[in-house]
C-alpha positions in Angstrom: 29.0 -26.2 -79.3 31.5 -23.7 -78.1 33.5 -22.0 -80.9 36.8 -22.9 -79.2 35.9 -26.6 -79.0 34.8 -26.6 -82.6 38.0 -24.8 -83.8 40.3 -27.2 -81.9 38.3 -30.3 -83.0 38.5 -29.2 -86.6 42.2 -28.5 -86.3 42.9 -31.9 -84.6 40.7 -34.0 -86.9 42.3 -32.5 -90.0 45.7 -33.1 -88.6 44.9 -36.7 -87.7 43.9 -37.5 -91.3 47.3 -36.1 -92.4 46.2 -32.7 -93.7 49.1 -30.3 -93.4 49.1 -28.7 -89.9 49.3 -25.2 -91.3 46.2 -25.8 -93.5 44.5 -27.4 -90.5 45.2 -24.4 -88.3 43.9 -21.9 -90.9 40.7 -24.0 -91.6 40.2 -24.4 -87.8 40.6 -20.7 -87.2 38.1 -19.8 -89.9 35.5 -22.3 -88.7 36.1 -21.2 -85.1 35.7 -17.5 -86.0 32.5 -18.1 -88.0 30.9 -20.2 -85.3 32.0 -17.7 -82.7 30.0 -14.9 -84.3 32.7 -13.2 -86.2 32.2 -12.5 -89.9 34.6 -13.8 -92.5 36.4 -10.5 -92.8 36.6 -10.1 -89.0 38.0 -13.6 -88.7 40.6 -13.0 -91.4 41.5 -9.7 -89.7 41.9 -11.4 -86.4 44.0 -14.1 -88.0 46.2 -11.6 -89.8 46.8 -9.6 -86.6 48.0 -12.7 -84.8 50.5 -13.7 -87.6 52.9 -10.9 -86.6 53.4 -12.4 -83.2 54.9 -15.5 -84.7 57.3 -13.8 -87.1 60.1 -13.5 -84.5 59.7 -17.1 -83.5 59.8 -18.2 -87.2 63.0 -16.3 -88.0 64.5 -17.5 -84.7 63.9 -21.1 -85.7 65.4 -20.6 -89.2 68.5 -19.0 -87.8 68.7 -21.8 -85.2 68.5 -24.4 -88.1 71.3 -22.6 -90.0 73.4 -22.7 -86.8 72.6 -26.3 -86.3 73.8 -27.2 -89.8 77.1 -25.4 -89.2 77.6 -27.2 -85.9 76.9 -30.5 -87.6 79.6 -29.8 -90.2 82.1 -29.1 -87.4 81.7 -32.7 -86.2 81.3 -32.0 -82.5 78.0 -33.8 -82.2 79.3 -36.7 -84.3 81.8 -37.6 -81.5 79.1 -39.2 -79.4 77.4 -40.8 -82.4 80.7 -42.2 -83.7 81.5 -43.7 -80.3 78.1 -45.4 -80.1 78.4 -46.7 -83.7 81.9 -48.0 -83.0 80.5 -49.8 -79.9 77.7 -51.3 -81.9 80.0 -52.4 -84.8 82.3 -54.2 -82.3 79.7 -56.9 -81.9 78.0 -55.8 -78.7 75.9 -58.4 -77.0 72.2 -58.1 -76.6 72.6 -56.7 -73.0 75.1 -54.2 -74.2 72.7 -53.1 -76.9 70.1 -52.5 -74.3 72.6 -50.6 -72.1 73.5 -48.4 -75.0 69.9 -47.7 -75.9 68.9 -46.7 -72.4 72.1 -44.7 -71.9 71.3 -42.7 -75.0 67.7 -42.1 -73.9 69.0 -41.0 -70.5 71.4 -38.5 -72.0 68.7 -37.1 -74.3 66.4 -36.7 -71.2 69.2 -34.9 -69.3 69.7 -32.6 -72.2 66.0 -31.8 -72.3 65.8 -31.2 -68.6 69.0 -29.0 -68.7 67.5 -27.0 -71.6 64.9 -25.5 -69.2 67.3 -24.3 -66.4 71.0 -25.2 -66.4 71.5 -24.2 -70.1 68.2 -22.4 -70.8 68.0 -22.8 -74.6 64.6 -24.6 -74.6 64.2 -26.6 -77.8 67.3 -25.0 -79.4 69.4 -28.1 -78.5 67.2 -30.5 -80.5 68.2 -29.8 -84.1 71.8 -29.7 -83.0 72.0 -32.9 -80.9 69.4 -35.3 -82.4 70.1 -35.5 -86.2 73.7 -36.8 -85.7 72.3 -39.5 -83.4 69.9 -40.8 -86.0 72.5 -43.2 -87.4 73.0 -44.8 -83.9 69.2 -44.9 -83.4 68.7 -46.7 -86.7 71.4 -49.3 -85.9 69.9 -49.9 -82.5 66.4 -49.9 -84.2 65.1 -47.4 -81.6 61.5 -46.3 -82.2 61.7 -42.6 -82.6 58.3 -42.2 -80.9 59.9 -43.0 -77.6 62.6 -40.4 -78.2 59.9 -37.8 -78.9 58.2 -38.8 -75.6 61.6 -38.5 -73.7 62.3 -35.0 -75.1 58.7 -33.8 -74.5 58.8 -35.1 -70.9 62.0 -33.2 -70.2 60.7 -30.0 -71.7 57.2 -30.0 -70.0 57.7 -31.8 -66.7 60.7 -29.7 -65.8 59.0 -26.3 -66.1 56.0 -27.6 -64.2 58.1 -28.8 -61.2 61.4 -27.0 -60.9 61.1 -23.2 -60.2 64.4 -22.4 -62.0 64.9 -21.1 -65.5 61.8 -21.5 -67.6 60.2 -23.2 -64.5 60.7 -20.0 -62.6 58.9 -18.1 -65.3 56.0 -20.6 -65.4 55.6 -21.1 -61.7 56.6 -17.8 -60.1 56.3 -15.1 -62.7 53.1 -16.3 -64.4 51.2 -18.9 -62.2 51.8 -17.4 -58.8 51.4 -13.8 -60.0 48.0 -14.6 -61.6 46.9 -16.6 -58.6 47.7 -13.8 -56.1 46.0 -11.2 -58.4 42.9 -13.4 -58.4 42.8 -13.5 -54.6 44.4 -16.9 -53.9 46.8 -16.8 -50.9 49.4 -19.0 -52.5 53.2 -18.9 -51.9 56.1 -19.9 -54.1 57.0 -22.8 -51.8 53.6 -24.4 -52.4 53.8 -24.5 -56.2 56.3 -27.4 -56.7 54.5 -29.4 -54.1 51.1 -28.8 -55.7 52.5 -29.8 -59.2 54.5 -32.8 -58.0 51.6 -35.4 -58.2 50.5 -34.4 -61.8 54.2 -34.6 -62.8 54.5 -38.0 -61.2 51.6 -39.0 -63.5 53.7 -37.8 -66.5 56.7 -39.8 -65.2 54.6 -43.0 -65.1 53.5 -42.2 -68.7 57.1 -41.9 -69.7 57.9 -45.3 -68.2 55.0 -46.8 -70.1 56.2 -45.3 -73.3 59.8 -46.6 -72.8 59.2 -50.0 -71.4 55.8 -51.0 -73.0 54.4 -48.9 -75.8 57.6 -48.4 -77.9 60.0 -51.0 -76.5 59.9 -53.0 -79.8 62.4 -52.4 -82.5 61.5 -50.2 -85.5 63.4 -50.2 -88.8 64.3 -46.9 -90.6 65.9 -46.4 -94.0 69.5 -45.6 -93.3 70.1 -44.3 -96.9 67.6 -41.5 -96.2 69.5 -40.6 -93.0 72.8 -40.5 -95.0 71.3 -38.1 -97.5 70.9 -35.4 -94.7 73.5 -36.6 -92.1 76.5 -38.2 -93.8 78.7 -40.4 -91.7 82.0 -38.7 -90.7 85.3 -40.5 -90.5 87.8 -37.8 -89.8 87.1 -35.1 -87.3 89.2 -31.9 -87.3 90.2 -31.1 -83.7 90.3 -27.3 -84.6 86.7 -27.5 -85.8 85.7 -29.0 -82.4 87.2 -26.2 -80.5 85.6 -23.6 -82.8 82.3 -25.4 -82.3 82.6 -25.2 -78.5 83.6 -21.5 -78.7 80.7 -20.9 -81.1 78.2 -22.7 -78.9 79.3 -20.9 -75.7 79.1 -17.5 -77.5 75.7 -18.3 -78.9 74.4 -19.4 -75.5 75.8 -16.4 -73.7 74.3 -13.9 -76.2 71.0 -15.7 -76.2 70.7 -15.5 -72.4 72.0 -11.9 -72.4 69.8 -10.6 -75.2 66.9 -13.1 -74.8 67.2 -13.5 -78.6 67.8 -16.8 -80.4 68.4 -14.8 -83.6 71.3 -12.8 -82.2 72.8 -15.9 -80.5 72.6 -18.1 -83.5 73.9 -15.4 -85.9 76.9 -14.7 -83.6 77.7 -18.5 -83.4 77.4 -18.8 -87.2 79.7 -15.9 -87.8 82.4 -17.6 -85.7 82.2 -20.6 -87.9 82.7 -18.3 -90.9 85.6 -16.4 -89.4 87.5 -19.7 -88.5 86.9 -21.3 -91.9 84.5 -24.1 -90.8 81.9 -22.5 -93.1 83.2 -20.9 -96.3 81.7 -17.5 -97.2 80.4 -18.8 -100.5 78.6 -21.7 -98.6 76.4 -19.4 -96.5 73.5 -19.5 -98.9 73.5 -23.3 -98.9 73.7 -23.4 -95.1 70.8 -21.0 -94.8 68.7 -23.1 -97.3 69.4 -26.2 -95.4 68.6 -24.5 -92.1 65.3 -23.3 -93.7 64.5 -26.8 -94.8 65.2 -28.1 -91.3 63.3 -25.6 -89.3 61.2 -23.6 -91.7 58.1 -25.7 -91.4 58.1 -25.2 -87.6 58.3 -21.5 -88.2 55.3 -21.5 -90.5 53.4 -23.6 -88.0 54.1 -21.2 -85.2 53.1 -18.2 -87.3 49.8 -20.0 -88.2 49.3 -21.0 -84.6 49.5 -17.4 -83.4 46.9 -16.5 -86.0 44.7 -19.4 -84.7 45.1 -18.2 -81.1 44.2 -14.6 -82.1 40.9 -15.8 -83.7 40.1 -18.0 -80.7 40.6 -15.1 -78.3 38.7 -12.7 -80.5 35.6 -14.8 -80.4 35.2 -14.6 -76.7 34.7 -18.4 -76.7 37.3 -19.0 -74.1 35.5 -17.0 -71.4 32.2 -18.6 -72.5 33.6 -22.1 -72.3 35.0 -21.6 -68.8 32.0 -19.8 -67.4 29.7 -22.6 -68.8 31.3 -24.9 -66.2 29.4 -23.2 -63.4 26.0 -24.0 -65.0 27.0 -27.7 -65.3 28.6 -28.6 -62.0 26.6 -26.9 -59.3 28.3 -27.8 -56.1 29.9 -31.0 -57.3 33.6 -30.5 -56.6 34.7 -33.7 -58.2 32.9 -32.8 -61.5 34.2 -29.2 -61.3 37.9 -30.3 -61.1 37.5 -32.7 -64.0 35.7 -30.2 -66.2 38.2 -27.5 -65.5 41.1 -29.8 -66.5 39.3 -30.9 -69.7 38.5 -27.3 -70.6 42.1 -26.4 -69.9 43.2 -29.1 -72.4 41.1 -27.6 -75.2 42.2 -24.1 -74.5 45.9 -25.0 -74.4 45.7 -27.1 -77.5 44.1 -24.2 -79.3 46.6 -21.6 -78.1 49.6 -23.9 -78.2 51.3 -22.5 -75.1 50.7 -23.3 -71.4 52.5 -20.0 -70.5 49.9 -18.0 -72.5 47.0 -20.0 -71.1 47.4 -19.2 -67.4 46.4 -15.5 -67.6 43.2 -16.5 -69.5 41.9 -19.2 -67.2 43.3 -18.1 -63.8 41.0 -15.1 -63.5 38.0 -17.3 -63.9 39.2 -20.6 -62.4 40.5 -19.0 -59.1 37.2 -17.5 -58.0 35.4 -20.7 -59.0 37.8 -22.8 -56.9 37.3 -20.5 -53.9 33.5 -20.6 -54.4 33.6 -24.4 -54.3 35.9 -24.3 -51.2 38.9 -25.9 -52.8 42.1 -25.5 -50.7 44.9 -23.3 -51.9 47.0 -26.4 -52.8 44.1 -27.9 -54.8 43.5 -24.6 -56.6 47.2 -24.4 -57.6 47.0 -28.0 -58.8 43.9 -27.5 -60.9 45.0 -24.2 -62.5 48.6 -25.2 -63.1 47.7 -28.6 -64.5 44.9 -27.2 -66.6 47.3 -24.7 -68.2 50.0 -27.3 -68.9 47.5 -29.8 -70.3 47.7 -29.9 -74.1 51.2 -28.4 -74.3 52.5 -31.9 -74.7 49.8 -33.0 -77.1 49.1 -29.9 -79.2 50.1 -30.0 -82.9 51.2 -26.3 -82.6 53.2 -26.6 -79.4 56.9 -26.2 -79.4 57.0 -29.1 -77.0 56.0 -31.4 -79.9 57.3 -29.3 -82.8 60.8 -29.3 -81.2 61.2 -33.1 -81.1 59.8 -33.4 -84.7 62.4 -30.8 -85.9 65.3 -33.2 -84.9 63.7 -36.5 -85.6 62.2 -35.7 -89.0 65.2 -34.3 -90.8 65.2 -37.4 -93.1 61.4 -37.4 -93.5 60.8 -40.6 -91.5 59.1 -39.2 -88.5 55.5 -37.9 -88.8 54.7 -34.9 -86.7 51.1 -35.9 -85.8 51.3 -39.6 -85.5 54.9 -40.0 -84.2 55.1 -36.9 -81.9 51.7 -35.5 -81.1 49.6 -38.6 -80.6 52.2 -40.5 -78.5 52.8 -37.5 -76.2 49.1 -36.8 -75.9 48.4 -40.4 -74.9 51.2 -40.8 -72.4 51.1 -37.3 -70.8 47.8 -35.5 -71.2 45.7 -38.5 -70.0 47.9 -39.0 -66.9 47.9 -35.3 -66.2 44.1 -35.2 -66.1 43.8 -38.3 -63.9 46.6 -37.4 -61.4 45.7 -33.7 -61.4 42.0 -34.5 -60.6 43.0 -37.1 -58.0 45.4 -34.7 -56.3 42.8 -31.9 -56.2 40.1 -34.1 -54.8 41.8 -36.6 -52.5 45.2 -35.2 -51.6 44.8 -31.5 -51.2 
């Protein structure tokens, strides 16, 4: 078997049996390196070289966690939660409960969509918005798995379809650029159209998650939520205005400097200046921020080491080129295998943005050789790159939802974020991406 396949399978299987994901990534990287022809020392060297690429991300997440804790203290995110709790405590009818539930899910979806373009903070909104809503979710008995599916859909489907913000980077700066360099005569206007049908498959998966898979009530221990997110009764109006000013400043600096670290630090300093956070409390806030987001940081560091080993083995190129030996002139089989291989590559690398340059140079000539249309080629390569982003244990599209939903330790990353998003999004992406390439374009 191919070293990439082996590495990803080892990582996924260990994760599924509840081995810590960082350990699973390290073991998977070692196994993949050894089976890919690298010696133990070479594997370790490749892994270590990749670790540095995740350091900035790790520190960014820790600073974001610290900023999120400060915002939580200000009470601004509790306003929405308090209104919902008050509505629930006033003896709402069953229909009102349903209305509140789906209104909350809609607002979370809109926040996730906006985080990719209108307010381009990516997953930064999750640890700020979601923890204060856990009280309301618990009272409504909302299954947090459906919340994870809603957030991940907003994060992934948006950049796949809308050429604005992160979508502009994915579609125009990365996908289109690599397609043109590979000889495909694609235009920017074709990209959203080519990706629309696969995204529609994701949308159907979202509906299944909301109205079928996770529609039943799920009970969570409220006392555990109160340990990390205590209920607020009095909200200081001054703190609310400080929080708004801090959030605007943090967002502006993040966009201007392209640095979550600088944005979060500036926002946190505003809280200190106006007395929301006392100077002698900064150590406690940083510790709580580290507790909230530190694990994600370590996972991203390990994931970069894993990706470095996978790329060093040359297994990605071997895996992709092996398709040619299997498919012959069978276009239907070719499209299916390219999508499945894309799934393995993206799950191993953990980022669809990083996957396109790897597969486009090989997939594009193969698609032209098999006489796929330009639209079909865009669909195959774009979907193959995005596949796995929603279902990878090391992807920020799954780590982000977990960071907000697991602050009280009641949301398992693998079984409550990764597995639900994999089932409801990756499977439809393969089916609808294949159907679009073969029968529509």
